[in-house]
N, C-alpha and C positions, 0 to 999 in steps of 0.2 A: 309609456310616458309621452304625453303630447307636448311638443315644443313649439309648434306653429299651427295655429288655427287656420282653417281655410276661409278666406275672405271672398266676397263677391268681386270678381274682376271689375276694374274701373270701366273697361270696354263694355261689359255686359250691363252695368248700371246705366251707362250712357244710352245704350241701345234700348233698354227697357223704357227709359224716359221718352226717347224719340218715337218708339213704337206706339206709345200711349198718346202722344201729342201731335203726330202727323201721319200721313199715309206713306208707308215705306214702299219702295219699289219691290217687285217680286223677288229679285235677288237679295236685297237687303233684308227682307222679311224672312227668307229662307235661311240666310246666315244667322239672323237673330234667333230664330226658333231652334236652330241646331246648337247655338251657344247655350241657350237655356236648358236644352235637353242634356247637353254634355255636362253642364254644371250640376244638374240634378243627379246625374250618374255618379259624379265625384262625391257628392254629399251622401249618396246611398252607400258608397264604398267606405266613407268615413264612419258610418254607423257600425260597420263590421270591425274596423281597425280599433275603434274605441273599446271594443269588448275583448281585445287581445290580452291574455294573461301572461304572455311571454315578456321577458325583459328587453324592451327595445325603445328607441326614440322615434317618434312619428313626426315627420315634417310634411305638412300639406301645402302643395302649390309652390313651385319654385320656377322663376324665370331667370336663367343663367346665361352668361355670355363668355366665350373664349375665342380668341383669334377672330374677333368681329363676327362670330357666328352665335346666334341666339338659339336657345332650346328650352322647352318647358317640360317639367316633370310633375305629374299629378300628385304622386305620393312617394316619399323617400322613407324607408324603414331601415334604421341603423341597428344592427345586432352586434354581438361581440366581434366576430370575425368577418361579417358579411354585410353588404348593403344591398337592399332590394330597391330597384327602381320600378315603379308601377305606373303604367299608362292605362287609364280607365276609359272604355268606350261604352256608350249607352245606346248603341244601335238597336233598332227594333225591326222585326220582320225577317224575310228570307233573303239571304245573300249567297252569291256564288263566288268562290275563290278561284282566281286565275293568276297566272304568273305576274307578280308584282302589282296586283290590283284586286279590288273587290267590285262586284257588280250586283246591283239590285235586280230583282226579277224583271223590273221595267227596263233594265239595261243601263241605268245610270252608273258610271264608273267612279270609284273612290280609290285614291292612292293606298297602297298596302300599308296599314298602320304599323305592321311589324318592321318594315324598313325604316319608318320614322323613329320607332323605339330603338332600333339598332344604332341609328345616328346619334340619338340622345345618349346612349350608353357610351359610345366612343368619345363624345365630347365631355361627358361627365368624368370618364377615366382620365382625360387630358387635364382636367382641373385638379384631380387628385395627384397626378404626376407633377403638376406645377408646384404643388405644396408638399411634395415628397411624402405623400400618404399612401399607404399600402393596404388596400382592402379588397377582398373578393367581391365582385359585383355580379348580381343576377338581375336581369330585367324581365318583366312580364307584361304582356298585353292582356288585360282583363276585360272581358265582355260581360258587363254587369247585369244587363237586361235579360230576364228569364224568357222573354218573348223573341229572342234573337236566335236565328238558325243560320249556320254557315255550311253550305254544301261544298264538298271537295276541300274541306279544311286541311291545311298542311299538318303533317305529323311533326309537330314542334312543341316541346314541353313548355316553351315560353308563352304559348297561346293558351289562355284560360277561358274555355267556353263555359256557358252557364251550367252545363252538366258537371263540370270539373271544379266549380267555384267553391263548394263546401269543402272538398278535399284540399284545395289550395289554402283555405283559411285554417284548416286543421294543421297543415304543414307549418304555417307561420306560428300557430299557437303552441306548437311543441318544439320550436327551435330553441335549443339551449343557448343561453346568452348571459354573460356577466359584463356589465357596463362599468366604466371608470371615467375619470376626468378627461381622458383623451377622446372618448366618444362625445362627451359634452362639448369639447373644444371643436370637434368636427362639425357638430350640429350648429354651433355658434358661427363657425366659418361659413357654412352653406347659407345660413340665414342672412349673414352680412353681405353675401354676394348676390342675394336675391334682388332683382331689378324691379319687382312689383308688377309693372304694367309694360306690355310690349309697346315700344315707342313709335311704331310705324303703322298703327291701325288706321284704316280709312273709314270715315263715317259719311253718311249722307250730308249734303249741303243743307244748312238750315239757318234761319234768323229768328229772333224773338217774335217777329210779326207772323212768321209761318206757323208757329207752334200754338196749339190750344192751351188755354190757361185753366188752372184748377189744381186740386190736390189729388195726386195719384194714390190709389190704395196700396198699402205696404205689403199686402198679402198676394193679391191677384194681379197687381200692377196695371189696373185699369183706371182710366180717368172717369170714374163713375161714383163720385162721392158727394155727400152733402153734409151741411152742418146741422147737428141736432143737439141743442144745449151746448155743453162743452165737449162734445164728441164729434168726430168725423166718421160718418157711416157710409159703407160701400153698398150700393144697390146691386152690385154684381155678386158678391160673395157673402155679404152681411156682416163682415168684420167691423169692429168699432175701434177707434183710437182717440186718445185725448188730443184736443186741438193743439196744445203746445207742442207735443211730440210730432204731430203731422206737419205743422208749420216749420219746425226746425228741420225736418226731413226735406221739405220743399226748398228751404234755403240752401241746403247742401246740394240739392239737385240743380238749382239755379247757378250756383258757383261752379258745379261740374260742367254744365253746358256753356256757361258764359263766364269764364274765369276773370275777365276784365270788368265785369259788371260791378258797380258799387252797390253795396247792400244798403238800401234805404227803406223806410217804411212804405213809401209809395210803390217802389219796385217790387217789394215782397207782396204787398196787398194786391197788385196787379197780377203777379205771377200765380198767386193762389186763387185766382178767379174771383177776387173781391169777396172772398168768404169772410164772414164776421164783420169786423170794422177795422179802420186804421188804428183806432185806439188800442184794440186788442193786439194787433201786429206790433205796435210800438211797445206795448208792455212786454211781449215775448222777446223782442230784440233787446230791450233794456236789461232784462233779466239774464240773458245768455250771451250777449255780445258787449263789446266796449264801444261807446259812442265817440265819434270823432267829429269835430266841427260844432257849429251852433245853428239852431233854428232850422230853416229850410235847407241849409247846406250840410246837415248832419247825415253821416253814414256810419256804418257799423263794421267792426273788424273782430 
């Protein structure tokens, strides 16, 4: 039973846009690409949980807070007497495990994800205690990418390497479980506590003048589209999208990057790289938004 769909994080949507419209620093680009890869891994894990036949509640993506401490959980699975906390990693290539850290073959160090997971479990347990809820909790670190190898891996049943993944999914699929209203109330509580987006994310400095204008492809996220009839076509991946849908996406993107920007026909026409005509933009705005003001002072909400 899926109670919460996974959404693209607001931070990732913003970085997708900035990556397409400006040149990111080496560090910003590295962070962005890692965020994309991490999200792709979470979606891949979702494909497997959707196939579960066991009776459980699936909550995808939670950002929680207790005692001024924030923590994220990729997937929560609620069974009759047990809650699984899953952290998904989409690392690729060869890594070496050392005490409290992972290292790539090139020597780049990464904090031990297992320690982060243990912290999440502790904070999650505190939330349950706060609401006087008693569930057995098991947390797992799942390495989803089949091209991942970890040398000197710790002998820990909480670490699911690619070779153990199918066995782990069989374990979940054979878990006996009977759910009742109390489990639904727990799921509702957790979703009500979800903060959605981490409030302290740092982004590159940008202005509208800095950013390239145009409509970004919804599939490959490249600024490589052109108008063909009533379709927006991507020269990079070939995907097509109706112009109305593409413009509405671009308006949401404009609001995401510049929340104080008034949405006007001219502002949207400029943001979309002067694709089509102002008349077309005006039609789309009138159809999907509410006009405020008159004539040249009109904006849309």
